[in-house]
C-alpha positions as MATLAB code, in Angstrom:
seq = 'MDKLPFQFLIAIFLLPALLQGQTNQSEIEENFKMELVYQLGFVIIPVGELWFKKYIVENNQQPGYMLEANGANFESYDWIYRFSSYHKAVINSKNDQLIYFEHRLDQNGEQFQESYHLDKKGKKISSKITDNTKVEKIDTTIITENVKDILSAFELIRFLDFDKMQLGLQKPMALLLNGTICKISFDYEGKENIVSPDRSKHQCYKIIVGTITGSVFKNGDELIAWISTDKNRIPVQIKADVKVGSVCAYMKNDALFSSK';
ca = [
      70.434  103.246   77.873;
      68.328  100.497   79.440;
      69.104   99.624   83.051;
      70.674   96.550   84.515;
      70.319   94.935   87.959;
      73.108   94.370   90.461;
      73.452   90.702   89.265;
      75.350   92.012   86.248;
      78.393   92.790   88.358;
      78.378   89.327   89.871;
      77.714   87.505   86.728;
      80.320   88.881   84.271;
      83.100   87.418   86.436;
      81.309   89.118   86.428;
      79.627   71.365   86.100;
      77.590   68.861   85.279;
      76.816   68.112   81.595;
      74.099   70.291   80.152;
      70.976   69.551   78.104;
      70.635   66.021   79.488;
      73.965   64.770   78.153;
      73.920   66.523   74.802;
      76.768   68.800   75.837;
      80.106   67.141   76.390;
      82.484   68.969   78.735;
      86.143   69.170   77.725;
      89.140   71.187   78.751;
      89.084   74.326   80.889;
      90.263   77.326   78.887;
      89.919   79.979   81.575;
      89.692   79.735   85.345;
      89.970   82.881   87.528;
      88.750   84.414   90.700;
      88.004   88.041   91.732;
      87.732   89.709   95.106;
      84.511   91.677   95.743;
      84.983   94.679   97.964;
      82.916   97.589   99.333;
      84.682  100.937   99.116;
      83.848  104.196  101.000;
      86.491  106.835  100.415;
      89.814  105.406  101.503;
      88.162  102.490  103.409;
      88.138   99.132  101.463;
      86.319   96.134  102.958;
      86.506   92.668  101.362;
      82.957   91.308  101.309;
      82.954   88.336   98.881;
      84.441   86.535   95.907;
      83.601   85.829   92.277;
      84.670   82.765   90.274;
      84.632   82.325   86.519;
      85.353   79.315   84.313;
      85.305   78.810   80.534;
      85.188   75.298   79.049;
      85.635   74.079   75.476;
      82.593   71.814   74.849;
      80.732   70.076   72.056;
      76.929   70.527   71.771;
      75.011   68.255   69.457;
      78.332   67.620   67.520;
      78.851   71.348   67.127;
      81.902   73.149   68.599;
      81.124   75.491   71.414;
      82.103   76.785   74.806;
      80.471   76.881   78.217;
      80.735   79.772   80.710;
      80.193   79.335   84.411;
      80.160   82.044   87.061;
      79.625   82.012   90.812;
      79.466   84.927   93.196;
      78.768   85.122   96.928;
      79.483   87.235   99.986;
      81.611   85.858  102.835;
      79.642   83.881  105.428;
      80.706   86.330  108.153;
      78.461   88.933  106.501;
      75.318   86.709  106.291;
      73.827   88.419  109.330;
      73.871   91.718  107.360;
      73.004   90.565  103.879;
      73.289   87.121  102.288;
      73.806   86.971   98.548;
      74.801   84.236   96.072;
      74.407   84.023   92.322;
      75.191   81.255   89.820;
      75.193   81.519   86.080;
      75.850   79.043   83.292;
      75.694   79.544   79.528;
      76.452   77.427   76.421;
      77.429   79.152   73.175;
      77.998   77.910   69.642;
      81.545   79.000   68.796;
      80.967   79.078   65.024;
      78.366   81.904   65.151;
      78.487   83.025   68.861;
      74.777   82.066   69.145;
      73.491   81.437   72.665;
      72.215   77.882   73.106;
      71.392   77.606   76.784;
      71.382   79.880   79.822;
      70.714   79.233   83.487;
      70.689   81.606   86.450;
      70.078   80.949   90.189;
      69.882   83.818   92.695;
      69.573   83.883   96.511;
      69.139   87.200   98.290;
      68.534   86.896  101.982;
      66.613   83.678  101.517;
      64.505   84.994   98.566;
      65.293   82.699   95.692;
      64.908   83.175   91.939;
      65.688   80.676   89.147;
      65.519   80.992   85.349;
      66.600   78.832   82.430;
      66.386   79.316   78.692;
      66.815   77.056   75.642;
      67.176   78.496   72.135;
      66.227   76.456   69.068;
      68.912   75.575   66.514;
      68.061   78.576   64.296;
      68.135   80.996   67.222;
      64.635   82.169   66.431;
      62.685   80.840   69.426;
      63.367   80.797   73.170;
      61.767   78.325   75.622;
      61.977   79.642   79.201;
      61.214   78.528   82.735;
      61.225   81.000   85.607;
      60.587   80.243   89.304;
      60.438   83.028   91.883;
      60.264   82.965   95.690;
      56.681   81.806   95.546;
      57.829   78.508   93.947;
      55.396   79.121   91.047;
      56.892   78.081   87.683;
      56.304   80.351   84.648;
      56.889   78.494   81.357;
      56.839   80.439   78.159;
      57.994   80.510   74.489;
      59.180   83.715   72.799;
      59.832   84.384   69.098;
      62.978   86.500   68.557;
      64.163   88.426   65.535;
      67.805   89.213   66.621;
      70.843   87.625   68.117;
      70.244   87.789   71.884;
      72.829   87.307   74.640;
      72.671   86.406   78.287;
      74.813   88.293   80.843;
      77.846   85.948   80.540;
      77.968   85.669   76.755;
      77.413   89.418   76.386;
      80.466   90.282   78.491;
      82.492   87.493   76.827;
      81.785   89.133   73.460;
      82.657   92.599   74.764;
      85.950   91.368   76.285;
      87.386   90.227   72.964;
      86.277   93.097   70.613;
      88.936   94.873   68.663;
      88.865   98.086   70.647;
      91.814   99.532   68.810;
      89.533   99.902   65.770;
      86.534  101.323   67.706;
      85.562  104.918   67.832;
      85.927  106.426   71.316;
      82.594  107.144   73.069;
      80.493  105.445   70.388;
      77.679  103.464   72.006;
      77.160   99.916   70.753;
      73.670   98.359   71.270;
      73.118   94.758   72.334;
      70.004   92.638   73.032;
      70.129   90.997   76.476;
      67.999   88.177   77.836;
      67.247   89.176   81.431;
      64.607   88.142   83.987;
      62.297   86.682   81.265;
      62.459   89.710   78.937;
      64.662   90.894   76.122;
      66.043   94.374   76.859;
      68.483   96.690   75.056;
      71.775   97.615   76.651;
      74.631   99.582   75.228;
      78.372   99.871   75.979;
      81.043  102.257   74.842;
      84.814  102.255   74.689;
      86.496  105.097   76.615;
      90.133  104.502   75.678;
      93.125  103.027   77.446;
      94.097  103.527   81.151;
      96.837  102.178   83.374;
      95.329  100.417   86.444;
      97.221   99.541   89.674;
      95.577   96.535   91.462;
      95.477   96.239   95.262;
      98.439   93.808   95.029;
     100.446   96.657   93.405;
     100.537   94.943   89.950;
     100.164   97.288   87.009;
      98.011   96.697   83.944;
      97.289   98.588   80.742;
      93.559   98.294   80.223;
      90.688   99.158   77.886;
      88.037  101.172   79.812;
      84.480  100.088   78.982;
      81.228  101.608   80.256;
      78.312   99.164   80.220;
      74.679  100.353   80.491;
      73.288  101.900   83.659;
      72.309  100.197   86.840;
      69.231  100.646   88.969;
      67.488   98.777   91.762;
      67.109   98.957   95.548;
      70.782   99.665   96.201;
      71.744  101.681   93.156;
      71.185  105.316   92.274;
      69.484  106.160   88.970;
      72.016  106.989   86.228;
      74.943  105.030   87.620;
      77.116  103.081   85.280;
      79.124   99.894   85.467;
      82.751  100.503   84.470;
      85.093   97.593   83.486;
      88.796   97.759   82.890;
      89.981   94.924   80.590;
      93.664   94.160   80.021;
      94.991   94.917   76.554;
      96.972   91.644   76.296;
      95.708   88.526   74.503;
      93.902   87.214   77.651;
      91.723   90.313   78.032;
      91.594   89.901   81.821;
      88.802   91.799   83.595;
      91.253   93.540   85.940;
      88.716   95.722   87.755;
      84.955   96.375   87.714;
      83.254   99.151   89.580;
      79.640  100.315   90.250;
      78.547  103.122   92.616;
      75.901  102.334   95.212;
      73.812  104.732   97.315;
      76.725  105.029   99.738;
      80.177  104.213   98.407;
      80.871  101.726   95.610;
      81.191   97.991   94.926;
      84.329   96.866   93.162;
      85.715   93.549   91.913;
      89.496   92.963   91.483;
      91.294   90.143   89.703;
      93.301   87.867   91.852;
      96.691   86.564   90.683;
      95.919   82.807   90.720;
      94.235   82.862   87.291;
      94.581   80.169   84.566;
      94.410   81.127   80.937;
      95.047   78.931   77.906;
      97.474   80.123   75.251;
      95.531   81.699   72.383;
];
């Protein structure tokens, strides 16, 4: 499996109008928050929060939806490590084709920004990437498959019909990440009952997504997500091991979901 950076955990939960007024924002369909914690054995330390919103929108008179995610550590930990990440994506709801994707990242003052526009046929990507040197890299890439960004990839995974999927069977997906198209895979590991820190109980689908690497992750580690089996498919818990301990995200109770 190809490897994913730490931003994946922040993004999948992990608004102004987009595309210079071509996207019209409408009702909020989902709005929830997760607590980000560091865990070492029986020690659990809250370190930040994640926010996620899903809007029903119209893009160029086509029905669609917009995903927005924000993640950051608590200010009290800035002296140790400051992190914030913002993601936004617009998707055509008729064919689940990605239309626009934006990502802004700040790690201890080092900033990274990227934005992508796909043409109407989904065959060409126009990108603009700016790193900490403030130098803009503008490019156009021809694509031959249906690519996803981090947000739309996890949104697709959330609402798959897992009851009809074979256990342990890896499913490939093309992901647009840091200016390149990479291959990730995920597999369904069955159902598990999860008890949240607030003592609430949830029956969940267990999903393993790719592997994670980078400065804080060990090679071969995997991101594990537990998604509720009800109609809302709530991301109840996400976990990824780090060099010492693990980083986890837990759903908070004050979530808003539309009736589906």
